[in-house]
C-alpha positions as CSV (number, residue, x, y, z in Angstrom):
1,M,-42.2,7.0,26.1
2,I,-43.7,4.0,25.5
3,T,-43.7,4.2,21.8
4,A,-39.6,4.8,22.1
5,S,-39.4,2.0,23.9
6,I,-41.0,-0.5,21.1
7,C,-39.1,1.3,18.6
8,A,-36.2,0.9,20.7
9,F,-37.1,-3.2,21.4
10,L,-37.5,-3.5,17.2
11,I,-34.1,-2.1,16.3
12,I,-32.3,-4.5,19.1
13,A,-34.3,-7.5,17.6
14,M,-33.5,-6.9,14.4
15,L,-30.0,-5.9,14.8
16,G,-29.6,-9.0,16.8
17,P,-29.6,-11.7,14.4
18,A,-27.2,-9.6,12.2
19,R,-25.0,-9.0,15.3
20,A,-24.8,-12.5,16.0
21,A,-24.1,-13.9,12.5
22,A,-21.2,-10.8,12.3
23,E,-19.4,-12.5,15.3
24,D,-19.5,-16.4,13.9
25,V,-17.1,-15.0,11.3
26,P,-13.7,-15.9,12.3
27,Q,-11.2,-13.3,12.2
28,A,-8.7,-13.9,9.4
29,Q,-5.8,-14.7,11.7
30,D,-7.8,-17.6,13.7
31,L,-9.1,-18.9,10.2
32,I,-5.4,-19.1,8.6
33,K,-4.0,-20.5,11.8
34,A,-6.6,-23.4,11.9
35,Y,-5.6,-24.3,8.6
36,K,-1.9,-24.3,8.7
37,D,-2.5,-26.4,11.9
38,A,-4.6,-28.7,10.0
39,T,-2.4,-29.1,6.7
40,T,1.2,-28.5,8.0
41,F,3.6,-31.5,6.9
42,S,6.5,-31.1,8.9
43,K,4.8,-32.5,12.0
44,V,5.1,-36.1,10.1
45,R,9.0,-35.8,8.5
46,P,10.1,-37.9,7.3
47,Y,7.4,-38.5,3.9
48,E,6.7,-39.3,0.6
49,I,3.8,-37.7,-1.8
50,T,3.0,-39.0,-5.0
51,A,0.5,-37.4,-7.6
52,A,-0.5,-38.0,-11.2
53,I,-0.3,-34.9,-13.2
54,E,-2.2,-33.9,-16.1
55,I,-1.9,-31.0,-18.4
56,N,-4.5,-29.3,-20.3
57,P,-6.6,-32.4,-19.2
58,A,-9.3,-33.8,-21.4
59,S,-7.8,-31.9,-24.7
60,P,-6.5,-33.5,-27.7
61,G,-3.1,-32.2,-26.3
62,T,-3.2,-33.7,-22.9
63,Q,0.3,-34.6,-21.2
64,S,0.5,-36.7,-18.2
65,G,2.8,-37.6,-15.7
66,R,4.1,-37.6,-12.3
67,I,5.6,-35.9,-9.3
68,T,7.3,-37.3,-6.3
69,I,8.2,-35.5,-2.6
70,Y,10.6,-36.8,-0.3
71,R,11.3,-34.3,3.0
72,E,13.1,-34.7,5.9
73,E,14.3,-32.0,8.3
74,Q,17.5,-30.3,6.5
75,R,16.9,-32.4,2.8
76,S,15.0,-33.0,0.3
77,R,14.1,-34.3,-3.1
78,V,10.8,-33.2,-5.4
79,E,11.0,-35.0,-9.1
80,L,8.7,-34.4,-12.0
81,Q,8.6,-36.6,-14.6
82,F,6.6,-36.5,-17.9
83,A,7.1,-38.7,-21.0
84,K,10.5,-36.4,-22.2
85,Y,10.9,-34.1,-19.5
86,Q,12.6,-34.7,-16.2
87,D,12.9,-31.7,-13.5
88,V,14.3,-32.4,-10.1
89,K,15.7,-30.2,-7.1
90,V,17.6,-31.7,-4.3
91,R,18.1,-29.3,-1.0
92,L,20.8,-30.0,0.9
93,G,20.5,-27.8,4.2
94,D,21.0,-24.1,2.4
95,K,21.6,-25.3,-1.1
96,L,19.5,-26.4,-3.6
97,Y,20.4,-28.5,-6.7
98,V,18.6,-27.7,-9.8
99,F,18.3,-30.4,-13.1
100,R,16.1,-30.1,-15.8
101,S,16.4,-32.2,-18.8
102,T,15.4,-29.1,-20.7
103,G,17.5,-26.3,-19.0
104,Y,14.1,-24.6,-18.0
105,P,11.4,-25.5,-16.2
106,A,7.8,-26.9,-18.4
107,P,5.1,-23.9,-18.1
108,G,2.7,-23.3,-15.1
109,L,4.3,-26.4,-13.3
110,Q,6.3,-23.9,-11.1
111,T,3.3,-23.7,-7.8
112,V,3.1,-27.8,-7.8
113,Q,5.4,-28.5,-4.5
114,Q,3.5,-25.5,-3.2
115,I,-0.1,-26.6,-3.7
116,I,0.5,-30.1,-3.0
117,E,2.2,-29.2,0.6
118,G,-0.3,-26.7,1.1
119,T,2.4,-23.6,1.5
120,R,1.0,-21.2,-0.9
121,V,-1.1,-19.6,2.2
122,P,1.1,-16.8,3.8
123,G,1.6,-16.4,7.3
124,F,0.5,-13.3,9.2
125,E,4.5,-12.0,9.5
126,S,4.7,-11.9,5.3
127,A,1.2,-10.7,4.2
128,K,-1.7,-8.4,4.6
129,F,-5.3,-10.1,5.2
130,S,-8.7,-8.7,4.9
131,S,-11.4,-9.9,7.1
132,A,-13.4,-12.6,6.4
133,K,-16.6,-12.8,4.7
134,S,-19.4,-15.4,4.5
135,K,-19.9,-16.7,1.2
136,K,-21.1,-19.9,-1.0
137,V,-18.6,-21.8,-2.5
138,D,-19.9,-25.2,-5.0
139,G,-23.1,-24.5,-2.7
140,Q,-21.0,-24.8,0.9
141,P,-20.8,-22.2,3.4
142,A,-17.1,-20.5,3.3
143,Y,-15.2,-17.9,4.7
144,C,-12.9,-15.9,1.9
145,V,-10.3,-13.6,2.6
146,Q,-8.4,-11.3,0.3
147,I,-4.5,-12.2,1.2
148,K,-1.9,-9.6,-0.5
149,P,1.9,-10.9,0.1
150,K,4.7,-8.7,0.5
151,D,6.3,-10.4,-1.9
152,Y,4.1,-11.4,-4.7
153,F,0.6,-11.4,-6.3
154,G,-2.5,-10.9,-4.0
155,S,-5.2,-13.7,-4.1
156,T,-9.1,-14.7,-2.5
157,D,-8.8,-17.6,-0.7
158,C,-11.6,-19.3,0.6
159,F,-11.9,-21.8,3.2
160,D,-15.3,-24.4,4.7
161,A,-16.8,-22.8,7.1
162,Q,-16.7,-26.1,8.9
163,T,-13.6,-27.8,8.6
164,K,-11.5,-24.4,7.9
165,L,-10.0,-26.3,5.4
166,L,-9.0,-24.6,1.6
167,L,-11.6,-24.6,-0.9
168,R,-10.3,-22.2,-3.3
169,S,-7.4,-19.7,-4.1
170,T,-8.1,-17.4,-6.9
171,D,-5.9,-14.7,-8.3
172,D,-5.3,-12.4,-11.2
173,F,-4.3,-15.3,-13.3
174,E,-5.8,-18.6,-12.5
175,E,-8.2,-20.2,-9.7
176,T,-7.2,-23.4,-8.2
177,R,-10.0,-25.6,-6.5
178,F,-9.1,-28.4,-3.7
179,F,-11.3,-31.3,-3.4
180,E,-11.7,-34.7,-1.0
181,Y,-9.8,-34.0,1.9
182,H,-7.7,-37.1,3.1
183,T,-6.1,-37.8,6.5
184,F,-2.8,-38.8,7.0
185,E,-1.1,-38.9,10.8
186,Q,-3.8,-35.8,11.8
187,V,-2.6,-33.9,8.7
188,Q,-5.3,-33.5,6.7
189,F,-4.5,-33.0,2.2
190,P,-6.5,-33.0,-0.8
191,S,-6.5,-36.3,-2.7
192,R,-7.4,-33.8,-6.1
193,I,-6.6,-30.1,-7.5
194,E,-7.5,-28.4,-10.6
195,V,-6.1,-25.1,-12.2
196,L,-8.1,-22.8,-14.3
197,K,-7.3,-20.1,-16.4
198,Q,-9.9,-17.6,-18.0
199,G,-12.4,-20.8,-16.9
200,R,-10.4,-23.4,-18.4
201,K,-8.8,-26.2,-16.5
202,V,-5.0,-26.0,-17.8
203,L,-3.8,-28.8,-14.6
204,E,-5.5,-31.6,-12.6
205,I,-3.3,-33.0,-9.5
206,K,-5.0,-36.5,-8.7
207,D,-4.3,-39.5,-6.7
208,I,-2.2,-37.8,-4.3
209,D,-0.9,-40.1,-1.7
210,V,0.9,-39.6,1.5
211,R,3.5,-41.9,3.7
212,K,6.2,-42.6,5.9
213,F,9.3,-43.0,4.2
214,Q,12.9,-43.5,5.2
215,A,14.9,-42.8,2.3
216,G,18.4,-43.5,1.7
217,P,21.4,-41.8,0.5
218,E,20.6,-42.2,-3.1
219,T,17.7,-40.4,-2.9
220,F,19.7,-37.0,-1.9
221,A,22.5,-37.7,-4.7
222,I,23.0,-34.6,-6.3
223,P,21.5,-34.3,-10.0
224,E,24.4,-34.6,-12.6
225,N,24.4,-31.2,-14.6
226,S,22.6,-29.2,-12.1
227,R,22.6,-26.0,-10.9
228,E,23.3,-24.9,-7.5
229,F,21.2,-22.0,-5.7
230,E,21.5,-20.8,-2.1
231,T,18.1,-21.4,-0.1
232,C,16.8,-21.7,3.4
233,D,13.5,-22.4,5.3
234,Q,11.1,-19.6,3.8
235,P,13.2,-18.0,1.4
236,H,11.5,-14.8,0.4
237,A,10.4,-14.3,-3.4
238,P,11.8,-11.6,-5.5
239,T,9.5,-8.6,-5.6
240,P,9.2,-6.7,-9.2
241,I,10.0,-3.2,-8.9
242,K,10.3,-2.2,-12.5
243,T,8.2,-3.8,-15.1
244,P,7.9,-1.5,-18.1
245,D,4.8,-3.0,-20.3
246,P,5.4,-4.5,-23.8
247,A,4.6,-2.8,-26.3
248,F,1.8,-4.7,-29.1
249,P,4.2,-6.0,-31.6
250,P,3.2,-4.3,-34.6
251,E,3.7,-7.5,-36.7
252,A,1.0,-8.9,-35.1
253,D,-1.4,-6.2,-35.4
254,A,-2.6,-7.7,-38.8
255,M,-3.5,-10.8,-37.5
256,Y,-5.7,-9.4,-34.8
257,K,-7.4,-7.1,-37.1
258,R,-8.6,-10.4,-38.8
259,G,-10.6,-11.2,-36.0
260,V,-8.2,-13.1,-33.3
261,R,-8.7,-11.9,-30.0
262,E,-7.4,-8.7,-28.9
263,E,-5.6,-9.8,-26.1
264,T,-2.5,-12.5,-25.3
265,R,-0.4,-14.0,-22.4
266,V,3.0,-15.0,-22.6
267,Y,5.1,-16.9,-20.2
268,A,8.6,-17.0,-19.3
269,Y,11.2,-18.4,-17.5
270,G,14.1,-16.3,-16.2
271,I,16.2,-15.8,-12.8
272,V,16.2,-12.6,-10.4
273,Q,19.9,-12.3,-9.5
274,K,21.1,-10.9,-6.3
275,D,21.4,-7.4,-8.0
276,G,17.6,-7.5,-9.3
277,S,18.6,-7.9,-12.7
278,F,16.3,-10.3,-14.6
279,T,18.7,-12.7,-16.5
280,D,18.7,-16.3,-18.2
281,I,15.3,-15.2,-19.8
282,K,13.5,-18.0,-21.7
283,V,9.7,-17.5,-23.2
284,L,7.9,-21.0,-22.5
285,Y,5.0,-19.9,-24.6
286,A,3.9,-17.6,-26.6
287,E,1.4,-17.0,-29.1
288,S,3.7,-16.4,-32.4
289,A,7.0,-15.4,-32.5
290,P,6.4,-11.4,-32.7
291,F,5.2,-11.5,-29.4
292,E,8.5,-13.9,-28.1
293,Q,10.7,-11.0,-29.6
294,A,8.3,-8.4,-27.5
295,V,8.3,-9.6,-24.1
296,I,12.0,-10.7,-24.2
297,Q,13.2,-7.1,-24.9
298,R,11.1,-6.0,-22.3
299,L,11.9,-8.9,-19.5
300,Q,15.8,-7.7,-20.2
301,Q,14.8,-4.0,-18.5
302,W,12.7,-5.3,-15.4
303,K,14.2,-4.8,-12.4
304,F,13.6,-6.6,-9.0
305,K,13.8,-6.1,-5.1
306,P,16.1,-9.7,-5.0
307,A,14.8,-12.6,-3.2
308,T,16.1,-13.3,0.5
309,C,16.8,-15.7,3.2
310,G,17.4,-14.6,6.7
311,G,17.9,-10.9,5.0
312,N,20.9,-11.9,2.6
313,P,19.9,-11.5,-1.2
314,I,20.2,-14.7,-2.9
315,A,19.6,-15.7,-7.0
316,F,15.9,-17.1,-7.2
317,E,14.3,-18.9,-10.0
318,T,10.9,-17.5,-11.5
319,Q,8.1,-17.8,-13.9
320,V,6.3,-14.3,-15.0
321,E,3.1,-14.0,-16.8
322,V,2.7,-10.8,-19.6
323,K,0.1,-9.9,-20.7
324,F,-0.1,-8.0,-24.5
325,E,-3.3,-5.6,-25.0
326,R,-4.3,-4.1,-28.4
327,D,-5.4,-0.5,-27.9
């Protein structure tokens, strides 16, 4: 009887710390809410955000530019400027006007605005979340959650254990890192962001600054030669439902037999129409012409569940990444 009591005491003593540690890990819902409460810019409208952008930093082909975001309640302007490239988006109520100097977006920059404004982490109404797990991120205690949105690829997001601010977001294609949070009128934002693909830094957003700004009417003038889209505060992105894989181009097979890596990726732009078709396809990057031709042929066969606003289908610009693998 005494032996049994001692064993029971030892088991409780051993399990006690583990239970306490588990109880210390926050619920995913509380973690996401704390992050959104701390980083939501809607509390400080109207505002202006500026930042410097570098594509392929620290490489001979580095390109430098700037992004400026003006936002009011029902109006916004996002302007991205590089040496010979300009991308302007003006929102007026439920209409979005898009102008690009090339007619199509620069590769890899589709989510820059979302990254800066902290809107990439979805809410509980539009995604599934795993339980939070304790982890170290660059030596910092963190809580990590797997997130699977209903209408896009999933990611693993890691938040600082103390501040609940986002440190890392990793999906199948890239890793986004957030550094040096600053505060503007009780809203916290990172002053520097890095995006890595396959371990290589492909994008850096730095010198991020936020200030109050009362824009004049000219700021929200509709750009000449712009394209009009329907929009809303929280559009649901299109969901791929038929995505046949492209065949490895025979013309490229000889290249790979000479020792080139056996995997390559192609980045393409297109518009998902209200009927789910994928149109206006433009390859933004391909390693060689055979891959470009092969991906266009396949993307024309892709079908999507269209994007929606308030349950109504809308046309929606998107970028896709297609991977080729040689058998």
